[in-house]
ZATIVO-152323 format. One line per 10 residues: number of its first residue (from 0); their letters; for each residue x negated, y negated, z of N, C-alpha, C. Coordinates in steps of 0.1 Angstrom, whole numbers, plus 2048, in hexadecimal, padded with zeros to 3 digits. Last residue first. Layout:
% ZATIVO-152323
NUM	A	X Y Z X Y Z X Y Z  ...
***
This chain:
% ZATIVO-152323
293	RSPLARLAAI	AE3 AB4 7BE AE2 AA7 7C4 AD4 AA4 7C8  AF0 AC6 7A2 AE6 AC4 7AC AE5 AB6 7B1  B12 ACD 79D B06 AC6 799 AFD AC5 7A5  B1F AEF 7A2 B1F AE1 7A6 B12 ADA 7A1  B1D B09 79D B1F B01 791 B1F AF2 795  B1B B15 7B5 B0F B15 7AD B10 B0C 7A1  B36 B13 7BD B2C B0B 7C4 B1F B0A 7BC  B42 B25 7AB B46 B17 7AB B3C B0E 7B2  B36 B3D 7B4 B33 B38 7A6 B37 B29 7A5  B41 B40 7CD B33 B3E 7CC B2F B38 7BE
283	REDLPPHSMF	B5C B43 7C5 B58 B38 7CE B49 B35 7CD  B5B B5B 7B7 B5F B4F 7B0 B5B B42 7B8  B52 B6D 7CB B4A B6B 7BF B4E B5E 7B8  B68 B6D 7DD B5B B66 7E0 B52 B64 7D4  B88 B65 7CF B7D B6E 7D2 B70 B67 7D4  B9B B4B 7E1 B95 B51 7D5 B8B B5C 7D8  BB5 B50 7F9 BA8 B4C 7F6 BA3 B52 7E9  BCD B5C 7FA BCD B4E 7FF BBF B48 7FC  BDE B70 7E3 BD1 B6D 7EA BD0 B5F 7EE  BF3 B76 7D4 BF5 B75 7E2 BE8 B73 7EA
273	LRRFGGGVSG	BEA B79 7BA BF4 B6F 7BD BF6 B6D 7CB  BD9 B8F 7BA BD3 B82 7BB BDD B77 7BE  BEB BA4 7B5 BE5 BA2 7C2 BDF B94 7C4  BF0 BA3 799 BFA B9F 7A3 BF4 B9D 7B1  BD2 B97 788 BDC BA1 78C BE6 B9B 796  BAF B91 791 BBC B8D 78C BC7 B97 790  B99 B99 79E B98 B8E 795 BA5 B89 78F  B89 BA8 7B7 B97 BA4 7B3 B96 B97 7AA  B70 BAC 7BF B74 BB3 7B3 B82 BAF 7AE  B6D B9F 7D7 B68 B98 7CB B6C B9F 7BF
263	DAIGFAAFQK	B86 B9C 7EE B7E BA6 7E6 B7A B9F 7D9  B81 B81 804 B8A B88 7FA B81 B91 7F2  B83 B6D 81F B7C B79 81A B85 B80 811  B8A B55 82C B8D B57 81E B85 B63 818  B88 B52 846 B80 B49 83F B81 B4C 830  B99 B65 851 B9D B58 852 B95 B4E 849  BA1 B83 83F B97 B7B 847 B9A B6D 846  BAF BA3 83D BB0 B95 83B BA5 B8E 844  BB4 BC1 82B BAC BBA 835 BAD BAB 832  BBF BD2 818 BC8 BCB 821 BC0 BC3 82C
253	APLPEHVRKL	BA3 BE7 815 BB0 BE3 810 BB8 BDC 81C  B82 BDA 81A B8C BE3 81D B9A BDE 819  B6C BCF 801 B76 BCB 80B B80 BD6 80E  B4B BDC 7FC B59 BDA 7F7 B63 BD7 803  B48 BBC 80B B49 BC3 7FE B43 BD1 800  B43 BAE 822 B51 BB2 81F B52 BB8 811  B29 BA6 826 B30 BAD 831 B3C BB4 82C  B22 B99 80F B1B BA5 812 B22 BAE 81D  B34 B84 810 B35 B8E 806 B2E B9B 809  B2A B75 825 B37 B7B 826 B39 B86 81C
243	DELAAIMKDT	B12 B6E 819 B11 B76 825 B1F B7D 827  B1C B5D 805 B15 B6A 801 B13 B73 80D  B26 B49 815 B2F B51 80D B28 B5E 808  B0D B3F 820 B18 B44 828 B22 B4D 821  B00 B37 808 AFA B42 811 B05 B47 81A  B10 B22 800 B0E B2E 7F8 B09 B3A 800  B0B B10 815 B18 B15 812 B18 B21 80A  AEF B0C 813 AF5 B12 81F B03 B18 81D  AEE B00 7F9 AE7 B0D 7FC AEC B14 808  AFC AE8 7FE B01 AF2 7F5 AFB B00 7F7
233	GALQAGGRDA	B01 ADA 81E AF8 ADE 813 AFD AE9 80B  B13 AD0 830 B08 AD9 835 AFE ADC 82B  B24 ABF 822 B21 ABD 830 B15 AC4 835  B26 AC9 808 B22 ABB 80A B1E AB9 819  B2F AE3 80D B22 AE1 807 B1D AD3 809  B48 ADE 818 B3E AE4 820 B30 AE3 81B  B54 AD3 801 B52 ACB 80D B48 AD1 816  B55 AEA 7F1 B4D ADE 7EC B4A AD5 7F8  B66 AF9 800 B58 AFE 7FE B4F AF2 7F9  B7D AEA 7FD B77 AEB 80B B68 AF0 809
223	RFERQRSFWM	B82 AEE 7E2 B7F AE1 7E7 B79 AE1 7F5  B88 B0A 7E3 B7D B05 7DB B78 AF7 7DF  B9E B09 7F3 B92 B10 7F8 B86 B0B 7F0  BB2 AFD 7E4 BAC AF5 7EF BA0 AFC 7F5  BB9 B11 7D3 BB3 B05 7CE BAC AFD 7D9  BC4 B23 7E5 BB8 B27 7DD BB1 B1B 7D8  BDB B16 7ED BD0 B19 7F7 BC3 B1C 7F0  BEB B16 7D6 BE6 B09 7DC BDA B0B 7E5  BEF B31 7D5 BE8 B2B 7CA BE2 B1D 7CF  BFE B34 7ED BF1 B3B 7EB BE9 B35 7E0
213	VIMSALIGLV	C15 B26 7E6 C0D B22 7F1 BFF B28 7F0  C1E B36 7D1 C1B B29 7CE C12 B23 7DA  C24 B4E 7DF C1A B4E 7D5 C15 B40 7D1  C39 B48 7EF C2C B48 7F6 C21 B49 7EB  C4F B4C 7E0 C4A B3E 7E2 C3C B3D 7E8  C52 B67 7E4 C4F B62 7D7 C49 B54 7D8  C5A B66 7FF C4E B6D 7FB C49 B69 7EE  C72 B58 7FC C67 B52 805 C5A B59 801  C82 B69 7EE C7D B5D 7E7 C72 B56 7EF  C84 B7D 802 C7F B80 7F5 C79 B74 7EE
203	VQLVIVIVFS	C90 B6E 817 C83 B76 819 C7D B78 80C  CA7 B65 80B C9D B5B 811 C90 B62 813  CB5 B7C 805 CB0 B74 7FA CA5 B6A 7FF  CBB B84 81F CB2 B8D 817 CAC B85 80B  CCC B6F 827 CBF B72 82E CB6 B7A 826  CE1 B72 814 CD9 B65 814 CCC B68 81B  CEB B8B 81B CE6 B89 80D CDC B7D 80D  CF5 B86 835 CEA B8F 833 CE3 B8D 825  D09 B74 82E CFE B6F 837 CF2 B79 835  D1B B83 81F D15 B77 819 D08 B73 821
193	AVGRGDESRF	D2A B98 827 D1C B9B 823 D14 B8F 81F  D43 B8E 82B D3C B94 836 D2E B96 833  D44 B6F 817 D49 B7C 81B D40 B82 826  D46 B56 80C D42 B57 81A D46 B65 81F  D4F B4F 7F3 D41 B52 7F4 D3C B53 802  D6B B4D 7F2 D63 B41 7F5 D54 B43 7F6  D73 B67 7EA D78 B5B 7E3 D70 B4E 7E6  D60 B83 7E4 D64 B79 7EE D68 B6C 7E6  D58 B9A 7D7 D65 B94 7D3 D69 B8A 7DE  D3F BA5 7DA D49 BA8 7E5 D56 BA1 7E3
183	VARDIVNGIV	D34 B9E 7C1 D33 BAC 7C6 D3E BAF 7D0  D3A B83 7BC D3A B8D 7B1 D3B B9B 7B6  D37 B75 7D4 D44 B74 7CC D45 B80 7C2  D1D B7D 7DB D28 B80 7E4 D36 B7F 7DD  D0E B73 7C6 D0F B81 7C8 D1B B85 7D1  D13 B57 7C9 D17 B5D 7BD D18 B6D 7BF  D08 B53 7E3 D16 B50 7E0 D1B B57 7D4  CED B5A 7DE CF5 B62 7E7 D04 B5F 7E5  CE5 B45 7CC CE6 B53 7C7 CEE B5C 7D0  CE8 B2F 7DF CEF B2F 7D2 CF1 B3E 7CC
173	RSLFIVFTNL	CD8 B38 7F4 CE6 B36 7F6 CEE B35 7E9  CBF B3A 7E8 CC4 B45 7EF CD3 B44 7F1  CBB B20 7DE CBD B2A 7D4 CC3 B37 7DB  CB8 B11 7F7 CC2 B0D 7ED CC5 B19 7E4  CA2 B1E 803 CAF B1E 80A CBA B1B 800  C8F B1B 7EF C92 B28 7F4 CA0 B28 7FB  C8D AFF 7ED C93 B07 7E2 C96 B15 7E6  C83 AF9 807 C8F AF3 802 C95 AFB 7F7  C6B B07 807 C76 B0B 810 C83 B06 80B  C5D AF7 7F5 C60 B05 7F2 C6B B0A 7FA
163	VGQILTLTVM	C5B ADF 805 C61 ADF 7F7 C66 AED 7F3  C4C AEA 81A C59 AE4 81C C61 AE3 80F  C34 AF1 80F C3D AFC 814 C4B AF6 816  C2A AD8 809 C2D AE1 7FE C37 AEC 803  C28 ACF 823 C31 AC8 81A C34 AD1 80E  C15 AE1 82D C22 AE0 833 C2C AD9 82A  BFE ADB 81D C05 AE8 81C C13 AE8 822  BF9 AC2 827 BFD AC3 819 C04 AD1 817  BF1 ACA 841 BFD AC1 83F C02 AC2 831  BDB ADA 83C BE7 AE0 843 BF3 AD7 841
153	DGNAVHTMEH	BC9 AC8 830 BCF AD4 828 BDB ADA 82F  BBB AB0 834 BC9 AB2 838 BD0 ABD 832  BA1 AAE 82F BAA AAD 824 BB8 AAE 827  B96 AB3 849 B96 AA5 843 B9F AA3 837  B9B ACE 84B BA1 AC5 855 BA2 AB7 84E  B8C AD9 836 B9A ADB 837 BA1 AD1 840  B73 AD0 840 B78 ACA 834 B87 ACD 832  B70 AE0 855 B72 AD2 858 B77 ACB 84C  B6B AF8 848 B77 AF7 84F B7A AE8 853  B52 AF2 83C B5D AF6 833 B6A AF4 83B
143	GLVAEVEPQS	B42 AED 852 B45 AE2 849 B51 AE5 840  B42 B07 85D B49 AFC 864 B4C AF0 85C  B32 B13 849 B40 B18 84C B48 B0D 853  B1A B05 84D B22 B03 840 B30 B08 842  B13 B0D 867 B15 AFF 864 B1D AFD 857  B0F B28 861 B1B B24 86A B1E B15 868  AF8 B25 853 B04 B2B 84C B10 B27 854  AE6 B1A 866 AE9 B13 85A AF5 B18 853  AE6 B30 879 AEC B23 87C AEF B1B 870  AF0 B4F 869 AE6 B46 86E AED B38 871
133	MRQLLGSSVA	B08 B68 873 B03 B5D 86B AF9 B55 871  B0F B7A 888 B09 B7E 87C B02 B73 874  B19 B6D 89E B0F B77 8A0 B08 B7A 893  B2D B5C 894 B22 B56 89C B16 B60 89D  B3E B6F 889 B38 B65 880 B2B B5F 887  B47 B7D 8A0 B3F B84 896 B38 B7A 88C  B56 B6A 8AD B49 B6E 8B3 B41 B75 8A9  B64 B52 896 B64 B5F 89D B56 B61 8A3  B6F B31 89C B66 B3A 895 B67 B47 89D  B85 B15 896 B81 B21 89D B79 B2A 895
123	VLANNRSAGT	B93 AF6 89B B89 AFE 892 B84 B09 89B  BB0 AE3 89A BA9 AEE 8A1 BA0 AF5 897  BBB AC1 89C BB8 ACE 895 BB1 AD7 89F  BC4 AA5 899 BC9 AAF 8A3 BC7 ABD 89E  BBD A96 884 BB8 A92 891 BBD A9B 89C  BCC AA0 86F BBD A9F 86E BB7 A9C 87B  BE6 AB5 87D BE1 AA9 877 BD1 AA9 876  BEC ACE 887 BF7 AC6 882 BF2 AB9 87B  BD6 AEA 87E BDB ADE 886 BE5 AD6 87F  BB8 AFC 877 BC6 AFA 876 BCA AEE 87F
113	AFANPEPSDF	B9F B11 86A BA2 B04 86F BB1 B02 86D  B89 B2D 86F B95 B27 86A B97 B19 870  B75 B4A 869 B77 B3D 86E B83 B37 868  B61 B69 86D B6D B61 869 B6D B53 86F  B52 B85 86B B4E B77 86A B59 B6F 864  B5F B9E 883 B5E B98 875 B5A B8A 875  B63 BA3 89D B56 BA7 897 B54 BA2 889  B71 B8B 8B2 B73 B93 8A6 B65 B97 8A0  B7E B74 8C8 B76 B81 8C7 B7A B89 8BA  B7A B52 8C0 B82 B5D 8C2 B7A B6A 8C0
103	IGVEPMGVGV	B75 B31 8CB B6E B3D 8C7 B79 B48 8CA  B7A B0E 8C2 B7C B1A 8CA B75 B26 8C3  B80 AEC 8C6 B77 AF6 8C0 B79 B02 8C9  B95 AD1 8BC B92 ADC 8C5 B8A AE6 8BE  B85 AB6 8A9 B8F AC1 8AB B8C AC9 8B7  B80 A94 8AA B7A AA1 8AE B85 AAB 8B0  B8F A84 88D B8D A86 89C B87 A93 89F  B7C A7D 86F B88 A82 876 B85 A83 885  B68 A78 85C B71 A6D 861 B7D A72 867  B54 A88 853 B60 A88 84B B6B A7E 850
93	ARAHQGVVSL	B41 A83 867 B3D A82 859 B49 A81 850  B4D A8A 87E B49 A7C 87C B46 A7A 86D  B50 AA5 87A B5C A9D 87C B59 A8E 87A  B35 AAE 879 B3D AAF 86D B4A AA6 86E  B2F AA9 894 B27 AA3 88A B2F AA3 87D  B41 ABA 8A1 B41 AAC 8A3 B3A AA4 899  B37 AD3 898 B44 ACF 895 B46 AC0 896  B1D AD2 8A4 B1F AD3 896 B2C ACE 891  B24 AD1 8C0 B1C AC7 8BA B1E AC6 8AA  B32 AE9 8C4 B39 ADC 8C6 B31 AD1 8BF
83	LWQERADAPQ	B1C AFA 8BF B28 AFB 8B7 B30 AEE 8B8  B0A AF4 8D3 B06 AF2 8C5 B13 AF1 8BC  B19 AFD 8E9 B15 AEF 8E8 B12 AEB 8DA  B1A B18 8E4 B26 B10 8E3 B23 B01 8E3  AFE B1D 8E6 B05 B20 8DA B12 B18 8D9  AF8 B18 901 AF2 B0F 8F6 AFA B11 8E9  B17 B1C 914 B09 B1F 910 B05 B16 905  B30 B12 919 B2A B1B 922 B1C B1E 920  B3E AF1 916 B36 AFC 910 B2F B05 91A  B5E AEB 921 B50 AE8 924 B47 AF4 91F
73	GIVRVGMFMK	B70 AF7 90C B71 AEA 913 B63 AE5 917  B78 B08 8F0 B6C B04 8F8 B6F AF7 8FE  B92 B1F 8EF B8E B11 8EC B82 B0E 8F6  B95 B3D 8E3 B91 B37 8EF B8B B29 8EC  BAE B4E 8D1 BA4 B43 8D1 BA1 B3E 8DF  BBE B63 8C7 BB7 B64 8D4 BAC B5A 8D5  BCE B63 8B1 BBF B65 8AF BB8 B66 8BC  BE7 B5D 8BC BE5 B6A 8B4 BD6 B6D 8B1  BE3 B45 8CB BE9 B51 8D0 BE5 B5E 8C9  BD6 B33 8B9 BD0 B37 8C6 BD5 B44 8CC
63	AMTKSMALSI	BEA B32 8A5 BDC B37 8A2 BD5 B3B 8AF  BFF B28 8B3 C00 B35 8AD BF3 B3B 8AA  BF5 B0E 8B9 BF9 B17 8C4 BFA B26 8BF  BF1 B03 8A0 BE6 B05 8A9 BE9 B0F 8B4  C0B B04 894 C00 B0B 88E BF4 B0D 898  C23 AF8 89B C1F B04 8A3 C12 B0A 89F  C25 AE4 889 C24 AE0 897 C1F AEC 8A0  C29 AF3 872 C1D AEB 873 C1B AE8 882  C42 AFE 878 C37 B07 876 C2A B00 878  C51 AE7 877 C50 AEE 884 C44 AF8 883
53	LSGAFGWFAA	C4E AE0 85C C49 AD7 867 C48 ADE 874  C5C AF6 850 C4E AF4 84E C47 AEB 858  C76 AF2 85A C6F AFF 85C C60 AFD 85A  C7D AD9 851 C7D ADB 860 C74 AE8 862  C7D ADC 836 C72 AD5 83C C72 AD6 84B  C95 AED 835 C88 AF1 82F C7C AEA 835  CA9 ADE 841 CA5 AEA 848 C98 AEF 842  CAA AC9 82D CA9 AC6 83C CA4 AD2 843  CAD AD6 815 CA1 ACE 817 C9F ACB 826  CC6 AE2 818 CBA AEA 816 CAE AE3 819
43	FVLLGGLSTG	CD7 ACB 819 CD6 AD5 824 CCA ADD 824  CD2 AC1 7FF CCE AB9 80B CCD AC2 818  CDC AD6 7F0 CCE AD3 7EF CCA ACB 7FB  CF7 AD5 7F7 CF0 AE1 7FB CE1 ADE 7FA  CFE ABD 7EB CFF ABF 7FA CF7 ACA 7FF  CFA AC4 7D0 CF2 AB9 7D7 CF2 ABA 7E6  D0C AD7 7CB CFE ADB 7CB CF5 AD0 7D2  D29 AD5 7E1 D21 AD1 7D5 D13 AD5 7D6  D33 ADC 7F9 D33 AE6 7EF D2B AE2 7E3  D36 AD2 814 D2B ACF 80B D29 AD9 800
33	HVQLWADLGL	D4C ADA 823 D4A ACC 821 D3E AC8 817  D4D AF6 822 D59 AEF 821 D57 AE0 81D  D33 AFF 822 D3C B05 818 D48 AFC 817  D29 AF2 839 D24 AEE 82C D2D AF3 821  D36 B01 84C D3A AF2 84B D35 AEE 83D  D29 B19 849 D37 B18 847 D3C B0A 844  D0F B11 851 D11 B16 844 D20 B16 840  D14 B09 86B D10 AFF 862 D12 B04 853  D1A B19 881 D25 B17 877 D21 B0D 86C  D07 B22 892 D0D B15 895 D18 B11 88B
23	LHAVVSLVLL	CFF B39 885 D06 B3A 892 D0D B2D 896  CF2 B2E 86E CFE B36 86D D06 B37 87A  CDD B1F 87A CE7 B18 871 CF4 B21 870  CD0 B35 885 CD6 B2A 88E CE0 B23 886  CC7 B42 86E CD0 B49 878 CD7 B3F 881  CB7 B2F 864 CC2 B33 85C CCD B3A 865  CA3 B2D 877 CAC B21 875 CB8 B25 86D  C98 B46 874 C9E B43 881 CA8 B37 87F  C8D B44 85A C98 B4E 85D C9F B4B 86A  C7A B30 85F C85 B2E 855 C91 B38 858
13	VALNTLVFLL	C69 B3D 871 C71 B31 875 C7D B2F 86C  C5F B51 85F C66 B54 86B C6F B49 870  C52 B41 84C C5D B4A 848 C66 B4E 854  C3F B34 85C C49 B2C 855 C55 B35 851  C30 B4A 864 C37 B42 86E C42 B3A 868  C26 B52 84B C2E B5B 852 C36 B54 85D  C17 B3B 844 C22 B3F 83C C2B B48 843  C04 B3A 85A C0D B2F 857 C19 B33 84F  BF7 B52 855 BFE B50 862 C08 B45 861  BEB B4D 83C BF5 B58 83E BFD B56 84B
3	IRKM	BDA B38 843 BE5 B36 839 BF0 B41 83B  BC9 B45 855 BD0 B39 859 BDC B37 850  BCB B69 856 BC7 B5D 850 BCF B51 855  BC1 B82 86C BCC B7B 866 BC8 B6D 861
***
């Protein structure tokens, strides 16, 4: 499961829970009586929308540890773990952020991810498969890529974008739900028996559509993180790491996800691309090859 995918799914789940809470507390009914203007609804949507994304951000490290089974390195158990801490620490100093938590999770696939609520409160984790398969220079480049995500504050920026999208998802779901309820169920005030169900369904549908914008943003940040990895570890090492991933995962099994952005290189466009959080590896490698020599 990818870092971005986990964040988006967590955000959607939190948003639905907040909507249920708002309904049970009577906030939706109160809004109908006291805040029927579109401006009042927009304020309501913004409050709950940003609450959902901020809660998701606060939970990001805990959720990643739980679902990925990350074992955080406290005292290194061997030379490999000591080297891992050393490289991450070196990258952290180079990009000017605090030392993140460093962890390993069991997976035969070569994966890695970074997450956290701030640049100085992050988690960087790699899979056992990545450590077993890749050479140390390639792992160094992968860690540089992930530390660039941390330094650029990508999770915080993603949270702000998600908050804006949540706002419009909540706003539009209620406006459209109100219209449907009045037109189909002949409810005079838009609060018929099916109104709540309609709003929840619309939030899910609109939330999925909004995720396409999040995924587009994620793809752009991946190119930037690749450049950061190249600056920290060397362009050749970054290219070698991506080429190694490509050898492992082509052809990519259907519906397979990888935290480091493993995407079928044959996917160049179409509807499927809209939901890809990472660009195809061929495009990432080509972008690195196009960088000016230093």
